[in-house]
TORLOSE-768230 format. One record per residue: residue in three letters; x, y, z of N, C-alpha, C in turn. Coordinates in steps of 0.05 Angstrom, whole numbers, plus 5000, padded with zeros to 4 digits. Each point is the difference from the previous one (the first is absolute). Layout:
<recs>
> type:n_px:n_py:n_pz:ca_px:ca_py:ca_pz:c_px:c_py:c_pz
> ala:X:Y:Z:X:Y:Z:X:Y:Z $
...
</recs>
This chain:
<recs>
> type:n_px:n_py:n_pz:ca_px:ca_py:ca_pz:c_px:c_py:c_pz
> met:2989:2280:9270:5005:5026:5003:4994:5015:4976 $
> gly:4979:4993:4987:4986:5015:4977:5023:4996:4974 $
> gly:5010:4974:4999:5017:4997:4977:5030:5011:5004 $
> arg:5003:5013:5022:5026:5010:5000:5021:4987:5020 $
> pro:5027:4995:4991:5018:4982:5017:5005:5021:5025 $
> lys:5002:4985:5026:4999:5015:5022:5023:5013:5004 $
> ala:5024:4993:4985:5028:5013:5005:4993:5027:4988 $
> leu:4984:5004:4978:5000:5025:4986:4978:5021:5013 $
> leu:4990:4992:5018:4977:5020:5016:5010:5024:5009 $
> pro:4993:5022:5001:5009:5022:5006:4993:5004:5032 $
> thr:5018:5010:5011:4996:5005:5034:4992:5029:5003 $
> gly:4998:5019:4978:4987:5026:5004:5022:5018:5008 $
> arg:5029:4995:4998:5020:5016:5003:5013:5003:4976 $
> gly:4992:5022:4985:5013:5001:4973:5000:4976:4980 $
> asp:5017:4992:4988:4999:4977:4983:5006:4971:5014 $
> glu:5002:5001:5028:5010:4982:5011:4976:4972:5000 $
> thr:5010:4976:4999:4988:4978:4997:5006:4984:5027 $
> phe:4984:4978:5000:5002:4981:5021:5030:4990:5001 $
> leu:5006:4990:4972:5029:4988:5002:5022:5020:5005 $
> gly:4997:5027:4990:5021:5020:5006:5001:5005:5028 $
> arg:4978:5004:5015:5002:5002:5029:5011:4983:5014 $
> ile:4991:4976:4993:5014:4975:5016:5029:4998:4994 $
> ala:5009:5004:4978:5029:4997:4992:5015:5022:5014 $
> ser:4989:5023:5001:5018:5024:5014:4997:4996:5028 $
> thr:4979:4991:5014:4999:4993:5026:5018:4977:5009 $
> leu:5001:4981:4986:5021:4977:5009:5027:5010:4997 $
> val:5006:5015:4980:5029:5013:4999:5003:5014:5023 $
> ala:4985:5022:5004:4999:5021:5020:5004:4983:5027 $
> gly:4987:4978:5004:5002:4985:5024:5026:4985:5002 $
> gly:5017:4996:4983:5024:4989:5004:5005:4973:4981 $
> val:4978:4993:4984:5004:4977:4983:5021:5005:4974 $
> asp:5017:4980:4999:5024:5009:4986:4992:4998:4968 $
> glu:4979:4982:4994:4996:4996:4971:4964:4995:5000 $
> val:4987:5009:4982:4974:4993:4996:4996:4986:4973 $
> val:4989:4975:5004:4993:4983:4978:4975:5001:5001 $
> val:4985:5001:4978:4975:5001:4992:4990:4974:4983 $
> val:4984:4984:5009:4990:4979:4979:4975:5007:4993 $
> thr:5001:4996:4968:4973:5010:4983:4989:4974:4995 $
> gly:4976:5002:4990:4984:4978:4991:4984:5009:4975 $
> tyr:4979:5001:5004:4975:5004:4976:5006:5028:4989 $
> his:5009:5024:5013:5002:5021:4985:5033:5008:4998 $
> asp:5012:4981:4988:5032:5004:5004:5006:5026:4984 $
> gln:4991:5001:4975:5008:5024:4983:4994:5028:5010 $
> ala:4976:5003:5013:4994:5026:5012:5016:5004:5024 $
> ile:5004:4980:5014:5017:5007:5026:5030:5005:4992 $
> ser:5009:4985:4979:5028:5008:4994:5002:5030:4988 $
> arg:4980:5008:4987:5003:5028:4992:4995:5020:5022 $
> leu:4987:4993:5021:5001:5014:5024:5025:5001:5017 $
> val:5012:4978:5001:5026:4997:5014:5024:5011:4988 $
> glu:4996:5006:4972:5020:5016:4986:4998:5028:5007 $
> ala:4979:5009:5007:4995:5028:5007:5007:5008:5031 $
> leu:4999:4978:5016:5002:5004:5029:5031:5012:5005 $
> pro:4999:5020:5019:5026:5011:5012:5017:4978:5017 $
> thr:4979:4981:5011:5015:4977:5016:5009:4977:4983 $
> pro:5027:4991:5002:5005:4981:4983:4988:4971:5008 $
> val:4987:4985:4984:4984:4977:5002:5012:4978:4978 $
> arg:5004:4979:5015:5006:4978:4979:4971:4980:4994 $
> leu:4993:4995:4977:4979:4984:4994:5003:4972:4992 $
> val:4986:4984:5013:5001:4971:4991:4969:4990:4995 $
> arg:4998:4984:4981:4971:4992:4989:4989:4975:5009 $
> asn:4979:4998:5013:4988:4974:5006:4982:4994:4976 $
> arg:5007:4975:4988:4986:4994:4977:4976:4984:5008 $
> ser:4998:4989:5026:4977:4990:5009:4984:5013:5027 $
> pro:4995:5023:4995:4989:5016:5024:4976:4985:5013 $
> glu:4985:4988:4978:4975:4985:5016:5009:4981:5018 $
> glu:5023:4994:5005:5009:4978:5023:5001:5013:5025 $
> gly:4992:5025:5002:5002:5015:5022:5023:5018:5009 $
> gln:5002:5007:5027:5019:5018:5008:5024:4991:5008 $
> leu:5002:4973:5009:5025:4983:4999:5016:4999:4977 $
> ser:4984:4998:4979:5014:4999:4973:5015:5022:4996 $
> ser:4991:5022:5005:5015:5026:4994:5023:5002:5019 $
> leu:4998:4992:5026:5025:5000:5016:5022:4982:4990 $
> leu:4990:4975:4993:5018:4981:4988:5017:5009:4972 $
> val:4984:5015:4988:5009:5014:4974:5026:5022:5009 $
> ala:4995:5013:5021:5015:5020:5012:5026:4989:5012 $
> leu:4997:4980:5010:5024:4987:5020:5023:4994:4987 $
> pro:5002:4990:4974:5027:4995:4989:5011:5028:4990 $
> thr:4981:5023:4998:5016:5027:4990:5017:5010:5025 $
> val:4990:4994:5026:5009:5010:5026:5022:4985:5015 $
> asp:4996:4974:4992:5013:4977:5019:5028:5000:4991 $
> his:5013:5023:5016:5032:4998:4994:5013:4995:5027 $
> pro:5025:4992:5002:5012:4995:5027:4997:5023:5018 $
> gln:5002:5025:4995:4998:5027:5011:4974:5005:5012 $
> val:4981:4990:4986:4970:5003:5011:4989:4982:5021 $
> arg:4997:5016:5020:4995:4991:5030:4969:4994:5000 $
> ala:4983:5016:4985:4969:4997:5005:4988:5016:4978 $
> val:4976:4991:4997:4982:5018:4982:4978:5012:5013 $
> val:4991:5019:4993:4977:5014:5011:4978:5000:4977 $
> val:4977:4988:5010:4978:4997:4978:4976:5013:5006 $
> thr:4990:5017:4979:4969:5011:5003:4990:4996:4975 $
> leu:4971:5005:5005:4984:4998:4974:4993:5029:4987 $
> val:4994:5002:4977:4992:5027:4988:4969:5008:5013 $
> asp:4990:4983:5009:4971:5012:5013:5002:5013:5025 $
> leu:5024:5002:5008:5006:5016:5029:5014:5024:4990 $
> pro:4995:5016:4988:5015:5022:4991:5008:5026:5022 $
> leu:4984:4994:5027:5011:5018:5020:5016:4991:5022 $
> ile:5015:4981:4992:5021:4994:5019:5015:5025:5004 $
> ser:5012:5003:5022:5020:5025:5006:5029:4992:5005 $
> val:5014:5022:4995:5027:4997:5001:5008:4988:5030 $
> ser:4984:5013:5020:5003:4994:5029:5001:4968:5006 $
> ile:4977:4988:4983:4995:4974:5007:5020:4980:4987 $
> val:5011:5011:4973:5019:4987:4988:5027:5003:5018 $
> arg:5006:5021:5014:5024:4999:5012:4997:4986:5026 $
> ala:4979:4998:5012:4992:4987:5029:5004:4967:4990 $
> val:4988:4991:4977:5008:4971:4995:5027:4995:4993 $
> leu:5016:5018:4987:5028:4994:4997:5017:5003:5023 $
> asp:4994:5021:5018:5010:5001:5024:4999:4977:5019 $
> gly:4976:4990:5000:4997:4974:5019:5009:4977:4990 $
> tyr:5006:4997:4975:5017:4978:4990:5030:5007:5005 $
> arg:5007:5022:4998:5031:5005:5008:5005:4993:5027 $
> arg:4984:5011:5016:5000:4995:5030:4996:4975:5006 $
> thr:4986:4978:4988:4992:4976:5015:5010:4976:4978 $
> gly:5003:5004:4975:5004:4980:4981:4975:4978:4997 $
> ala:4979:5011:5010:4978:4980:5000:4994:4992:4969 $
> pro:4990:4974:4997:4999:4992:4970:4976:5010:4987 $
> leu:4979:5014:5015:4975:5012:4989:4994:5027:5017 $
> val:4997:5020:4986:4993:5025:5015:4978:5014:4982 $
> arg:4979:5007:5017:4977:5015:4988:4984:5018:5020 $
> pro:4990:5021:4991:4985:5015:5014:4973:4988:5015 $
> glu:4995:5009:5023:4975:4985:5014:4986:5023:5016 $
> arg:4975:4999:5000:4981:5016:5014:4976:4982:5007 $
> asp:4992:5003:5027:4982:4989:5012:4993:4965:4988 $
> gly:5021:4988:5002:5005:4972:4990:4998:4996:4969 $
> arg:4998:5023:4982:4997:4996:4973:5029:5009:4992 $
> his:5008:4982:4977:5025:5003:4985:4997:5020:4975 $
> gly:5020:5015:4993:4997:5018:4978:5029:4997:4980 $
> his:5003:5022:4988:5023:4994:4980:5015:5029:5002 $
> pro:5023:4994:4995:5021:4984:4987:5002:4975:5015 $
> val:5006:4977:4989:5014:4975:5014:5025:4995:4995 $
> leu:5017:4997:5018:5031:4993:4996:5003:4973:5002 $
> phe:5009:4984:4980:5011:4972:5005:5030:5002:4997 $
> asp:5015:4985:5020:5022:4994:5002:5010:4978:4979 $
> arg:5024:5002:4989:5011:4981:4979:4996:4971:5011 $
> ser:5000:4994:5026:4998:4975:5008:4971:4990:4995 $
> leu:4982:5017:4993:4973:4988:4991:4997:4993:4967 $
> phe:5018:5014:4986:5001:5000:4971:4992:4971:4990 $
> asp:5013:4978:5012:4997:4977:4989:4973:4990:5008 $
> glu:4989:5008:5023:4971:4987:5009:4978:5018:4982 $
> leu:5006:5021:4989:4984:5017:4983:4999:4985:4975 $
> arg:5022:4993:4990:5001:4986:4973:4985:4974:5002 $
> ala:5002:4983:5024:4985:4974:4999:4972:5004:5010 $
> ala:4987:5026:5008:4973:5000:5004:4981:4997:4980 $
> asp:4978:4986:5010:4976:4997:4981:4990:5023:4986 $
> pro:4999:5006:4976:4992:5022:4992:4969:5003:5003 $
> glu:4984:4980:5009:4974:5004:5005:4994:5012:5030 $
> his:5021:4998:5014:4993:5013:5025:5022:5024:5004 $
> gly:5018:5001:4981:5016:5030:5000:5021:4995:5022 $
> ala:5010:5024:5010:5020:5003:5018:4989:4998:5030 $
> lys:4976:4996:5002:4986:5001:5030:5010:4980:5017 $
> pro:5003:4974:4989:5011:4978:5015:5028:5005:5013 $
> val:5015:5010:4984:5030:5009:5004:4998:5024:5024 $
> val:4984:5016:4995:4995:5020:5021:4989:4990:5028 $
> arg:4983:4984:5001:4986:4986:5022:5025:4987:5012 $
> ala:5017:4985:4984:5020:4978:5015:5021:5017:5008 $
> his:5003:5028:4999:5022:5015:5010:4991:5024:5016 $
> ala:4974:5001:5003:4986:5020:5016:5016:5004:5029 $
> ala:5000:4973:5007:5011:5003:5032:5024:5014:5001 $
> gln:5022:4996:4982:5026:5006:5000:5001:5029:4985 $
> gly:4977:5008:4990:4998:5026:4985:4998:5024:5024 $
> leu:5003:5025:4984:4993:5023:5016:4978:5013:4990 $
> asp:4983:5011:5013:4978:5015:4996:5006:5028:5009 $
> val:5001:5021:4980:5004:5025:5007:4973:5016:5005 $
> pro:5000:5005:5025:4970:5016:5008:5000:5026:4983 $
> thr:4977:5009:4988:4999:5023:4986:4970:5013:5001 $
> lys:4995:5023:5002:4971:5011:4996:5000:5009:4971 $
> asp:5021:4994:4984:5000:5011:4968:4975:4985:4988 $
> asp:4979:5015:4990:4979:4990:4985:5009:4985:4969 $
> gly:5023:5013:4991:5006:4994:4976:5013:4971:4996 $
> ala:5009:4989:5023:5011:4970:4998:4978:4986:5000 $
> phe:4972:5008:5001:4978:4981:5000:4972:5008:4982 $
> thr:5007:5023:4984:4985:5011:4982:4999:4987:4973 $
> asp:4983:4980:4998:5000:4984:4973:4979:5011:4982 $
> ile:5008:5008:4973:4981:5014:4982:4994:4980:4979 $
> asp:4977:4988:5001:4992:4975:4981:4980:5008:4978 $
> thr:4982:5021:5007:4977:5004:4984:4997:5030:4999 $
> pro:4987:5013:4980:4993:5026:4994:4990:5013:5030 $
> gln:4983:4985:5014:4989:5011:5024:5022:5004:5021 $
> asp:5022:4982:5003:5018:5002:5018:5020:5025:4988 $
> tyr:5000:5004:4976:5015:5022:4989:4985:5027:5010 $
> glu:4977:5000:4994:4983:5029:5011:5000:5003:5027 $
> arg:5000:4975:5018:4999:5007:5026:5026:5008:5008 $
> val:5025:4992:4990:5028:5005:5008:5007:5032:4991 $
> phe:4993:5002:4974:5010:5025:4989:4979:5024:4996 $
> ala:4976:4991:5011:4979:5020:5004:4993:5013:4972 $
> arg:5000:4983:4978:4995:5008:4974:4992:4973:4982 $
> pro:4984:5003:4983:4994:4975:4987:5024:4995:4979 $
> leu:4999:4971:4992:5019:4995:4981:4999:5009:4973 $
> ser:5009:5012:4986:4992:5012:4975:5003:4977:4978 $
> pro:4984:5001:4979:5002:4980:4981:5027:4997:4988 $
> ala:5004:4975:4989:5026:4991:4992:5004:5018:4973 $
> pro:5022:5010:4994:5001:5015:4976:5002:4980:4975 $
> asp:4993:5011:4979:4995:4980:4973:5028:4995:4992 $
</recs>
């Protein structure tokens, strides 16, 4: 992304960033607490979080090169308390998730108690993904090389797919070209 951390990328709505938008969407959708796992850009993201109107807890992944599962495993001890029934997980490169899909995932979980809840459209699964606490130990034991996918596959049959037409659950922004396509403007150069 031109040397810029995705969390700090602008959405084009005032000073809003990917991280700010995701955090406010999760809270508006009904998530009780937002925990952000930082990696390579810890200091810059910490400064952003201090200025956000949405309360966010930061934890640092000291080994982000170990993949997405390593970040989830860093966050789990922060949120794994007896009153926590589940975690909702999303990635910073999906900044267009909507309040309605977050609510739909949470409502689906409350209604069914499924161990895994995720948006689905045309056989494709999106974000956010909800993991019931019954899966926390399996996530901790998962092979970092394969990430959470084996845990997801093992519980997909008991899981709940929430049908959606919401593009934001599937819009992954990984490159400057993706950014330009989604936001209809080029990504500006990183500030010095």
